[in-house]
LUMKEKOL-959673 format. One line per field, with one value per residue: residue number from 1; residue in one letter; x, z, y of N, C-alpha, C in turn. Coordinates in pm, whole numbers, plus 50000, padded with zeros to 5 digits. Example, Ala and Ser with C-alpha at 12.3 -4.5 7.8 and 13.67 -1.06 7.14 Angstrom:
seq <- 1; 2
type <- A; S
n.x <- 51319; 51285
n.z <- 50780; 50708
n.y <- 49431; 49775
ca.x <- 51230; 51367
ca.z <- 50780; 50714
ca.y <- 49550; 49894
c.x <- 51320; 51290
c.z <- 50780; 50787
c.y <- 49670; 50003
This chain:
seq <- 1; 2; 3; 4; 5; 6; 7; 8; 9; 10; 11; 12; 13; 14; 15; 16; 17; 18; 19; 20; 21; 22; 23; 24; 25; 26; 27; 28; 29; 30; 31; 32; 33; 34; 35; 36; 37; 38; 39; 40; 41; 42; 43; 44; 45; 46; 47; 48; 49; 50; 51; 52; 53; 54; 55; 56; 57; 58; 59; 60; 61; 62; 63; 64; 65; 66; 67; 68; 69; 70; 71; 72; 73; 74; 75; 76; 77; 78; 79; 80; 81; 82; 83; 84; 85; 86; 87; 88; 89; 90; 91; 92; 93; 94; 95; 96; 97; 98; 99; 100; 101; 102; 103; 104; 105; 106; 107; 108; 109; 110; 111; 112; 113; 114; 115; 116; 117; 118; 119; 120; 121; 122; 123; 124; 125; 126; 127; 128; 129; 130; 131; 132; 133; 134; 135; 136; 137; 138; 139; 140; 141; 142; 143; 144; 145; 146; 147; 148; 149; 150; 151; 152; 153; 154; 155; 156; 157; 158; 159; 160; 161; 162; 163; 164; 165; 166; 167; 168; 169; 170; 171; 172; 173; 174; 175; 176; 177; 178; 179; 180; 181; 182; 183; 184; 185; 186; 187; 188; 189; 190; 191; 192; 193; 194; 195; 196; 197; 198; 199; 200; 201; 202; 203; 204; 205; 206; 207; 208; 209; 210; 211; 212; 213; 214; 215; 216; 217; 218; 219; 220; 221; 222; 223; 224; 225; 226; 227; 228; 229; 230; 231; 232; 233; 234; 235; 236; 237; 238; 239; 240; 241; 242; 243; 244; 245; 246; 247; 248; 249; 250; 251; 252; 253; 254; 255; 256; 257; 258; 259; 260; 261; 262; 263; 264; 265; 266; 267; 268
type <- M; F; K; L; L; I; A; E; D; V; R; T; V; R; E; A; L; V; H; S; V; P; W; E; K; I; G; I; S; L; L; G; T; A; A; N; G; E; E; A; L; A; L; L; D; R; E; V; P; D; L; L; L; T; D; I; G; M; P; R; M; N; G; L; E; L; I; E; A; V; K; L; R; N; P; D; I; S; C; I; I; L; S; G; L; N; E; F; E; H; A; R; Q; A; I; K; L; Q; V; L; D; Y; I; L; K; P; I; D; P; D; D; I; E; R; V; M; S; K; A; V; A; E; M; R; K; Q; R; A; E; R; H; E; V; A; V; A; E; Q; T; I; K; A; A; L; P; N; L; S; Q; T; L; S; P; E; N; W; S; G; G; L; K; K; K; K; L; V; E; Q; A; I; Q; Y; I; K; E; S; Y; C; R; K; N; L; T; L; S; D; V; A; E; A; V; G; L; S; D; K; Y; L; N; L; L; V; K; E; A; T; G; T; T; T; N; H; L; I; I; R; F; R; M; E; E; A; A; R; L; L; K; D; P; A; N; K; I; Y; E; I; C; D; K; I; G; Y; A; D; Q; D; H; F; R; E; T; F; K; K; L; Y; G; L; T; P; T; E; Y; R; N; R; S; L
n.x <- 05573; 05491; 05206; 05050; 04884; 04744; 04684; 04548; 04419; 04394; 04286; 04429; 04695; 04678; 04620; 04851; 05038; 04958; 05002; 05255; 05470; 05666; 05537; 05526; 05775; 05945; 05870; 05616; 05265; 04972; 04731; 04508; 04344; 04273; 04069; 04075; 04149; 03948; 03833; 04054; 04083; 03849; 03909; 04108; 03963; 03889; 04118; 04455; 04724; 05082; 05219; 05176; 05119; 05080; 04928; 04975; 04801; 04478; 04118; 03873; 04012; 04338; 04673; 04854; 04682; 04561; 04779; 04830; 04593; 04613; 04845; 04755; 04577; 04734; 05051; 05256; 05237; 05409; 05477; 05477; 05510; 05363; 05456; 05411; 05629; 05540; 05424; 05617; 05707; 05495; 05529; 05751; 05651; 05577; 05785; 05758; 05559; 05681; 05728; 05839; 05965; 05974; 05831; 05882; 05657; 05645; 05551; 05796; 05844; 06081; 06202; 06010; 06017; 06275; 06261; 06057; 06166; 06375; 06221; 06099; 06323; 06391; 06161; 06172; 06399; 06307; 06098; 06239; 06386; 06178; 06081; 06300; 06303; 06053; 06090; 06294; 06160; 05964; 06125; 06233; 05999; 05923; 06136; 06170; 05915; 05816; 05977; 05956; 05820; 05988; 06230; 06379; 06333; 06590; 06746; 06660; 06711; 06813; 06642; 06415; 06324; 06253; 06045; 05862; 05802; 05677; 05453; 05328; 05269; 05091; 04885; 04803; 04704; 04489; 04324; 04269; 04200; 03953; 03945; 03910; 04131; 04359; 04703; 05031; 05215; 05077; 05068; 05341; 05419; 05278; 05419; 05666; 05859; 06031; 05860; 05971; 06138; 05958; 05795; 05980; 06035; 05779; 05739; 05945; 05854; 05593; 05569; 05428; 05319; 05273; 05054; 04910; 04838; 04659; 04456; 04384; 04280; 04061; 03909; 03855; 03694; 03483; 03390; 03295; 03087; 02921; 02787; 02568; 02256; 02131; 02310; 02378; 02542; 02665; 02686; 02862; 03087; 03147; 03192; 03432; 03618; 03622; 03566; 03479; 03262; 03299; 03573; 03599; 03447; 03603; 03845; 03762; 03678; 03918; 04043; 03864; 03755; 03495; 03225; 03111; 02829; 02785; 02932; 02785; 02537; 02618; 02686; 02455
n.z <- 55216; 54970; 54891; 54577; 54357; 54039; 53781; 53478; 53163; 52926; 52841; 52747; 52801; 53073; 53155; 53068; 53237; 53478; 53440; 53329; 53491; 53756; 54031; 54309; 54344; 54350; 54581; 54597; 54636; 54445; 54472; 54329; 54018; 53817; 53584; 53545; 53701; 53887; 53954; 54076; 54306; 54437; 54503; 54686; 54902; 55020; 55072; 55147; 54932; 54915; 54700; 54390; 54054; 53770; 53461; 53256; 53063; 53097; 53088; 53240; 53492; 53491; 53514; 53656; 53797; 53953; 54110; 54254; 54404; 54549; 54699; 54860; 55019; 55132; 55191; 55209; 55018; 54753; 54418; 54076; 53733; 53414; 53089; 52761; 52485; 52374; 52588; 52758; 52837; 52997; 53190; 53322; 53488; 53701; 53872; 54054; 54206; 54350; 54236; 54232; 54025; 53663; 53381; 53045; 52772; 52478; 52706; 52873; 53015; 53155; 53202; 53362; 53582; 53674; 53747; 53939; 54131; 54219; 54332; 54544; 54702; 54776; 54919; 55130; 55258; 55333; 55503; 55709; 55804; 55897; 56099; 56275; 56350; 56477; 56693; 56826; 56895; 57068; 57271; 57365; 57455; 57660; 57837; 57889; 57950; 57998; 57875; 57692; 57842; 58057; 57963; 57815; 57484; 57368; 57473; 57371; 57187; 56841; 56676; 56838; 56882; 56621; 56581; 56768; 56662; 56422; 56526; 56647; 56420; 56283; 56471; 56464; 56202; 56225; 56392; 56236; 55971; 55859; 55797; 55541; 55265; 55405; 55430; 55354; 55445; 55657; 55845; 55884; 55992; 56233; 56381; 56385; 56178; 55858; 55540; 55363; 55530; 55718; 55549; 55467; 55711; 55772; 55550; 55587; 55820; 55769; 55506; 55323; 55189; 55353; 55246; 55132; 55364; 55475; 55280; 55309; 55573; 55541; 55345; 55476; 55684; 55531; 55420; 55651; 55724; 55503; 55541; 55688; 55591; 55646; 55620; 55387; 55067; 54971; 55208; 55351; 55192; 55247; 55523; 55545; 55444; 55170; 54898; 54644; 54492; 54275; 54274; 54522; 54468; 54265; 54402; 54611; 54464; 54354; 54579; 54688; 54473; 54400; 54339; 54575; 54595; 54490; 54676; 54908; 54841; 54826; 55087; 55234
n.y <- 11463; 11704; 11894; 11939; 12162; 12184; 12416; 12450; 12524; 12379; 12067; 11836; 11905; 11936; 11673; 11548; 11662; 11551; 11275; 11229; 11281; 11157; 11208; 11128; 11015; 11235; 11354; 11469; 11499; 11479; 11713; 11803; 11912; 12201; 12380; 12649; 12970; 13036; 12788; 12677; 12837; 12766; 12502; 12552; 12634; 12400; 12246; 12325; 12372; 12306; 12386; 12549; 12496; 12670; 12764; 13057; 13181; 13168; 13131; 13355; 13388; 13469; 13319; 13487; 13655; 13461; 13374; 13609; 13625; 13387; 13433; 13638; 13500; 13295; 13339; 13155; 12958; 12813; 12909; 12814; 12886; 12804; 12881; 13002; 13093; 13331; 13447; 13520; 13775; 13854; 13667; 13757; 13949; 13802; 13786; 13993; 13888; 13700; 13445; 13111; 12967; 12908; 12736; 12668; 12627; 12413; 12149; 11956; 11654; 11577; 11822; 11942; 11768; 11822; 12098; 12090; 11919; 12075; 12278; 12139; 12084; 12346; 12420; 12239; 12334; 12591; 12517; 12390; 12606; 12773; 12612; 12611; 12881; 12898; 12723; 12859; 13097; 12996; 12902; 13142; 13267; 13092; 13109; 13380; 13530; 13787; 13968; 14186; 14369; 14421; 14515; 14803; 14950; 15002; 14804; 14566; 14264; 14257; 14093; 14046; 14303; 14378; 14197; 14289; 14542; 14471; 14337; 14556; 14707; 14537; 14524; 14790; 14802; 14621; 14768; 14987; 14935; 14985; 15248; 15485; 15516; 15430; 15387; 15248; 15437; 15558; 15350; 15305; 15553; 15539; 15350; 15457; 15425; 15418; 15400; 15210; 15052; 14948; 14794; 14606; 14471; 14367; 14203; 14015; 13894; 13800; 13723; 13864; 14185; 14507; 14648; 14436; 14302; 14487; 14475; 14204; 14190; 14359; 14221; 13980; 14069; 14167; 13926; 13804; 13981; 13956; 13718; 13772; 13849; 14087; 14288; 14526; 14520; 14755; 14891; 14731; 14763; 15031; 15015; 14872; 15041; 15104; 15317; 15282; 15069; 14894; 14851; 14725; 14492; 14369; 14323; 14156; 13935; 13848; 13745; 13554; 13423; 13456; 13687; 13941; 13913; 13652; 13508; 13557; 13435; 13172; 13126; 13145
ca.x <- 05521; 05434; 05082; 05054; 04763; 04774; 04581; 04578; 04288; 04392; 04268; 04537; 04815; 04651; 04633; 04992; 05105; 04922; 05045; 05389; 05573; 05659; 05524; 05561; 05919; 06015; 05822; 05495; 05136; 04887; 04608; 04398; 04367; 04166; 04071; 04094; 04183; 03835; 03824; 04167; 04051; 03747; 03980; 04182; 03869; 03877; 04248; 04560; 04844; 05212; 05278; 05083; 05173; 04970; 04945; 04945; 04685; 04357; 03998; 03805; 04114; 04464; 04764; 04910; 04574; 04546; 04891; 04808; 04487; 04666; 04939; 04677; 04520; 04837; 05179; 05352; 05224; 05508; 05411; 05556; 05422; 05382; 05448; 05454; 05726; 05470; 05378; 05730; 05711; 05400; 05586; 05847; 05576; 05563; 05895; 05702; 05472; 05768; 05714; 05958; 06032; 05881; 05856; 05837; 05588; 05567; 05602; 05890; 05837; 06211; 06222; 05918; 06069; 06392; 06218; 05979; 06259; 06442; 06123; 06083; 06442; 06381; 06054; 06223; 06489; 06225; 06024; 06335; 06418; 06062; 06076; 06404; 06258; 05943; 06148; 06366; 06062; 05902; 06226; 06239; 05875; 05921; 06239; 06157; 05779; 05783; 06094; 05922; 05774; 06092; 06344; 06350; 06360; 06731; 06810; 06609; 06792; 06761; 06530; 06297; 06276; 06184; 05919; 05770; 05758; 05581; 05330; 05263; 05215; 04974; 04779; 04752; 04623; 04365; 04240; 04250; 04181; 03825; 03963; 03929; 04263; 04467; 04817; 05155; 05275; 05006; 05112; 05482; 05424; 05225; 05520; 05791; 05956; 06012; 05775; 06051; 06188; 05844; 05754; 06082; 06013; 05652; 05760; 06027; 05780; 05465; 05575; 05346; 05344; 05182; 04929; 04836; 04777; 04541; 04353; 04337; 04193; 03936; 03829; 03808; 03580; 03374; 03335; 03217; 02965; 02834; 02710; 02445; 02183; 02085; 02414; 02378; 02677; 02722; 02719; 02985; 03193; 03179; 03243; 03570; 03708; 03625; 03474; 03438; 03207; 03358; 03706; 03575; 03401; 03716; 03942; 03703; 03676; 04055; 04079; 03773; 03711; 03352; 03185; 03044; 02692; 02797; 02978; 02671; 02439; 02671; 02696; 02322
ca.z <- 55083; 54950; 54813; 54456; 54282; 53900; 53713; 53333; 53096; 52814; 52904; 52712; 52876; 53215; 53175; 53050; 53361; 53583; 53417; 53271; 53590; 53874; 54140; 54440; 54345; 54385; 54710; 54577; 54616; 54363; 54544; 54234; 53901; 53790; 53445; 53545; 53831; 53980; 54004; 54166; 54434; 54502; 54562; 54802; 55014; 55082; 55121; 55107; 54879; 54942; 54574; 54280; 53918; 53694; 53330; 53260; 52982; 53126; 53086; 53364; 53583; 53439; 53613; 53742; 53888; 54047; 54204; 54343; 54498; 54636; 54793; 54959; 55112; 55205; 55128; 55217; 54902; 54649; 54288; 53955; 53619; 53280; 53000; 52622; 52452; 52349; 52717; 52848; 52896; 53108; 53296; 53399; 53594; 53814; 53967; 54158; 54290; 54416; 54178; 54261; 53900; 53551; 53284; 52913; 52688; 52513; 52827; 52865; 53147; 53223; 53248; 53474; 53697; 53724; 53813; 54059; 54230; 54274; 54417; 54666; 54784; 54831; 55020; 55248; 55325; 55396; 55614; 55817; 55861; 55975; 56221; 56364; 56403; 56570; 56815; 56895; 56955; 57181; 57378; 57422; 57530; 57782; 57931; 57921; 57908; 58014; 57833; 57628; 57945; 58155; 57900; 57729; 57345; 57331; 57524; 57305; 57078; 56713; 56629; 56922; 56856; 56492; 56601; 56840; 56569; 56330; 56602; 56662; 56289; 56254; 56561; 56412; 56084; 56273; 56451; 56146; 55830; 55809; 55755; 55398; 55225; 55492; 55345; 55417; 55515; 55784; 55937; 55914; 56084; 56363; 56455; 56386; 56083; 55720; 55463; 55307; 55634; 55772; 55451; 55472; 55833; 55758; 55449; 55650; 55926; 55726; 55368; 55237; 55210; 55442; 55173; 55121; 55495; 55486; 55193; 55364; 55688; 55489; 55276; 55576; 55753; 55434; 55413; 55774; 55718; 55395; 55587; 55747; 55481; 55685; 55580; 55244; 55013; 54966; 55346; 55383; 55118; 55322; 55656; 55541; 55396; 55024; 54846; 54511; 54499; 54170; 54323; 54628; 54405; 54196; 54501; 54681; 54373; 54343; 54698; 54717; 54351; 54382; 54371; 54705; 54583; 54476; 54805; 55001; 54801; 54859; 55234; 55297
ca.y <- 11491; 11836; 11886; 12020; 12193; 12223; 12495; 12452; 12520; 12284; 11935; 11743; 11946; 11906; 11529; 11515; 11703; 11456; 11137; 11212; 11313; 11069; 11304; 11073; 10992; 11360; 11404; 11549; 11432; 11565; 11748; 11814; 11996; 12298; 12426; 12794; 13024; 13031; 12651; 12656; 12902; 12684; 12388; 12602; 12643; 12268; 12201; 12419; 12306; 12367; 12428; 12573; 12500; 12731; 12826; 13200; 13216; 13090; 13216; 13394; 13440; 13416; 13265; 13591; 13695; 13351; 13378; 13723; 13587; 13281; 13494; 13712; 13402; 13221; 13374; 13044; 12868; 12837; 12910; 12796; 12915; 12750; 12997; 12993; 13197; 13457; 13499; 13531; 13909; 13852; 13583; 13836; 14018; 13710; 13811; 14079; 13805; 13601; 13311; 13032; 12929; 12901; 12630; 12708; 12531; 12292; 12087; 11844; 11589; 11580; 11960; 11963; 11693; 11895; 12222; 12058; 11864; 12192; 12346; 12059; 12106; 12480; 12422; 12168; 12427; 12694; 12455; 12369; 12738; 12819; 12531; 12660; 13009; 12872; 12665; 12966; 13188; 12928; 12900; 13277; 13291; 13011; 13153; 13522; 13565; 13929; 14044; 14314; 14463; 14451; 14579; 14917; 14915; 15003; 14683; 14447; 14209; 14304; 14012; 14067; 14439; 14375; 14124; 14379; 14646; 14409; 14315; 14686; 14746; 14453; 14567; 14917; 14771; 14561; 14873; 15101; 14899; 15037; 15387; 15505; 15566; 15387; 15356; 15203; 15551; 15576; 15245; 15332; 15667; 15498; 15274; 15533; 15371; 15460; 15308; 15100; 14962; 14875; 14692; 14501; 14392; 14295; 14098; 13912; 13824; 13743; 13676; 13948; 14326; 14578; 14676; 14311; 14276; 14574; 14418; 14077; 14218; 14415; 14119; 13883; 14132; 14170; 13790; 13782; 14062; 13906; 13603; 13824; 13915; 14221; 14385; 14558; 14515; 14890; 14927; 14657; 14832; 15152; 14978; 14823; 15146; 15119; 15418; 15237; 14933; 14812; 14813; 14627; 14368; 14307; 14277; 14042; 13819; 13799; 13669; 13443; 13356; 13483; 13824; 13946; 13857; 13508; 13455; 13562; 13334; 13040; 13115; 13139
c.x <- 05462; 05314; 05085; 04915; 04805; 04655; 04623; 04448; 04281; 04392; 04384; 04666; 04799; 04671; 04779; 05071; 05079; 04995; 05191; 05503; 05559; 05655; 05570; 05711; 05995; 05957; 05697; 05373; 05044; 04754; 04488; 04437; 04247; 04182; 04085; 04120; 04071; 03817; 03936; 04140; 03945; 03810; 04056; 04093; 03861; 04009; 04357; 04681; 04972; 05267; 05168; 05161; 05061; 05015; 04917; 04815; 04567; 04237; 03950; 03899; 04248; 04559; 04822; 04806; 04552; 04656; 04873; 04702; 04535; 04759; 04868; 04620; 04626; 04972; 05281; 05343; 05326; 05441; 05512; 05462; 05464; 05363; 05491; 05552; 05661; 05420; 05494; 05741; 05613; 05458; 05684; 05778; 05567; 05675; 05844; 05614; 05548; 05742; 05846; 06036; 05930; 05926; 05801; 05765; 05657; 05633; 05691; 05890; 05968; 06239; 06134; 05970; 06189; 06351; 06144; 06066; 06335; 06349; 06105; 06202; 06436; 06275; 06096; 06316; 06409; 06150; 06116; 06370; 06303; 06051; 06179; 06363; 06148; 05995; 06219; 06269; 05995; 05998; 06235; 06116; 05874; 06020; 06219; 06020; 05747; 05896; 06058; 05873; 05888; 06213; 06299; 06390; 06508; 06806; 06759; 06713; 06730; 06639; 06404; 06238; 06200; 06047; 05816; 05716; 05655; 05448; 05253; 05198; 05088; 04857; 04718; 04663; 04488; 04269; 04199; 04211; 04049; 03835; 03980; 04069; 04375; 04583; 04933; 05218; 05209; 05054; 05256; 05496; 05379; 05328; 05659; 05899; 05933; 05924; 05854; 06094; 06073; 05803; 05852; 06060; 05887; 05669; 05842; 05945; 05659; 05468; 05491; 05371; 05241; 05049; 04845; 04771; 04651; 04426; 04296; 04244; 04058; 03847; 03777; 03688; 03459; 03308; 03250; 03084; 02868; 02747; 02580; 02368; 02132; 02186; 02410; 02522; 02740; 02760; 02848; 03104; 03240; 03243; 03389; 03665; 03719; 03522; 03413; 03390; 03267; 03497; 03694; 03538; 03519; 03817; 03889; 03707; 03817; 04091; 03995; 03724; 03564; 03328; 03121; 02903; 02696; 02840; 02863; 02571; 02487; 02672; 02561; 02258
c.z <- 55078; 54856; 54697; 54397; 54144; 53843; 53567; 53257; 52982; 52871; 52874; 52786; 53023; 53244; 53160; 53176; 53472; 53565; 53373; 53369; 53710; 54003; 54274; 54453; 54387; 54510; 54701; 54567; 54545; 54435; 54450; 54116; 53882; 53647; 53433; 53688; 53932; 54038; 54105; 54304; 54510; 54569; 54687; 54924; 55090; 55141; 55064; 55054; 54930; 54818; 54468; 54150; 53828; 53559; 53345; 53187; 53007; 53122; 53227; 53470; 53538; 53552; 53708; 53842; 53995; 54152; 54303; 54448; 54596; 54741; 54898; 55063; 55198; 55137; 55130; 55099; 54796; 54512; 54175; 53836; 53495; 53182; 52859; 52593; 52431; 52477; 52809; 52912; 53013; 53224; 53381; 53508; 53720; 53915; 54083; 54255; 54358; 54367; 54194; 54134; 53788; 53457; 53150; 52843; 52552; 52627; 52795; 53003; 53224; 53279; 53369; 53599; 53758; 53803; 53943; 54168; 54298; 54370; 54549; 54759; 54851; 54941; 55146; 55329; 55400; 55517; 55735; 55886; 55946; 56106; 56323; 56429; 56507; 56701; 56896; 56964; 57076; 57300; 57447; 57508; 57662; 57885; 57978; 57882; 57914; 57966; 57775; 57728; 58036; 58096; 57816; 57586; 57309; 57380; 57460; 57209; 56947; 56667; 56707; 56900; 56724; 56506; 56668; 56748; 56470; 56401; 56620; 56531; 56257; 56344; 56513; 56291; 56127; 56327; 56351; 56004; 55773; 55765; 55605; 55375; 55325; 55403; 55427; 55498; 55649; 55888; 55980; 56014; 56224; 56446; 56449; 56294; 55945; 55648; 55419; 55414; 55696; 55677; 55452; 55593; 55822; 55660; 55508; 55746; 55873; 55585; 55273; 55270; 55306; 55372; 55156; 55252; 55514; 55404; 55256; 55483; 55641; 55426; 55374; 55653; 55660; 55425; 55536; 55768; 55612; 55438; 55656; 55639; 55516; 55644; 55428; 55193; 55007; 55106; 55391; 55319; 55197; 55457; 55653; 55471; 55246; 54981; 54713; 54518; 54393; 54212; 54432; 54567; 54339; 54296; 54575; 54592; 54355; 54460; 54715; 54592; 54320; 54404; 54510; 54701; 54574; 54607; 54905; 54967; 54837; 55011; 55300; 55285
c.y <- 11632; 11825; 11987; 12039; 12241; 12300; 12511; 12433; 12419; 12142; 11841; 11776; 11911; 11757; 11484; 11550; 11602; 11322; 11121; 11238; 11220; 11151; 11248; 11050; 11117; 11426; 11490; 11459; 11529; 11589; 11755; 11900; 12088; 12349; 12578; 12842; 13016; 12891; 12624; 12717; 12824; 12561; 12429; 12617; 12511; 12219; 12291; 12342; 12374; 12434; 12442; 12578; 12551; 12783; 12976; 13230; 13125; 13183; 13247; 13450; 13383; 13376; 13369; 13642; 13587; 13355; 13493; 13690; 13482; 13340; 13577; 13617; 13336; 13245; 13261; 12947; 12908; 12822; 12896; 12816; 12839; 12865; 12961; 13106; 13332; 13521; 13534; 13670; 13919; 13772; 13661; 13916; 13933; 13726; 13895; 14000; 13693; 13458; 13237; 12999; 12932; 12789; 12674; 12593; 12523; 12215; 11968; 11779; 11593; 11719; 11989; 11893; 11766; 12019; 12191; 11996; 11977; 12267; 12272; 12082; 12244; 12487; 12348; 12259; 12534; 12639; 12434; 12501; 12790; 12742; 12580; 12793; 12988; 12815; 12773; 13062; 13124; 12923; 13035; 13305; 13216; 13064; 13296; 13574; 13713; 14019; 14180; 14416; 14507; 14521; 14698; 14882; 14910; 14880; 14555; 14392; 14254; 14228; 14036; 14205; 14445; 14308; 14214; 14487; 14593; 14385; 14446; 14731; 14667; 14493; 14699; 14894; 14713; 14667; 14980; 15066; 14950; 15183; 15394; 15562; 15535; 15340; 15299; 15315; 15576; 15475; 15270; 15447; 15627; 15422; 15339; 15479; 15433; 15358; 15185; 15001; 14883; 14763; 14575; 14410; 14307; 14178; 13983; 13827; 13748; 13686; 13758; 14094; 14387; 14605; 14550; 14272; 14360; 14516; 14291; 14098; 14272; 14308; 14013; 13940; 14138; 14032; 13760; 13856; 14011; 13789; 13643; 13900; 14054; 14328; 14405; 14562; 14654; 14938; 14858; 14724; 14955; 15118; 14935; 14920; 15162; 15222; 15373; 15092; 14841; 14762; 14707; 14492; 14294; 14249; 14155; 13918; 13762; 13709; 13545; 13369; 13375; 13632; 13824; 13886; 13705; 13442; 13451; 13452; 13194; 13018; 13096; 13001
């Protein structure tokens, strides 16, 4: 069963989504519902869904902002949007966020069941592919634990060489994310690749972009530092490479659903 989280601000629509679709029949268990993006992110703190069904037009944090925040937290979560005809142009922006599908309002239970069944089939396929890759990597590690040390780069298999390059890029980001103005170009130059090719490799390996990885490392470090009240927020902002406190506040809220101050107060 795949776990589903629904985000929809209109109560009657939210209840219709819960009760009008035979979720278990199509392989889905309903994890919960949220009335806006911030509530949805709070639910994600307790349990991670496999699938997010979200309306676009919601107060406090709209559906596209929610999807962006969700993808920063966990790029493996599949997202489907609910969109009115007047929002369709906005819905097209979701292509950039790798939205799996969209459903037009007013909602039709049969249409929803069709789209969600298709999504379940796609997620099963992706899960099987990830399992195959994981098994293959474990086999390689068990049989050839020191391959990267004993072979020169020109003798690596294509897949292993790509994996090594991504590991080097991620290690560089971990060591450098506190630098102000760290960019994709800096990371690409450090591993000897073009910006476009590095981003392609990172996206294949992690499901997210190089810039999103930089943001995620920065925000995770900020969250860690916020738990110590001795760290001033403006100092944290500077430590993780942000020159603009407003930009830091907005980015942190997108990822955690809370401002840095709210996050600190909840952590103490």
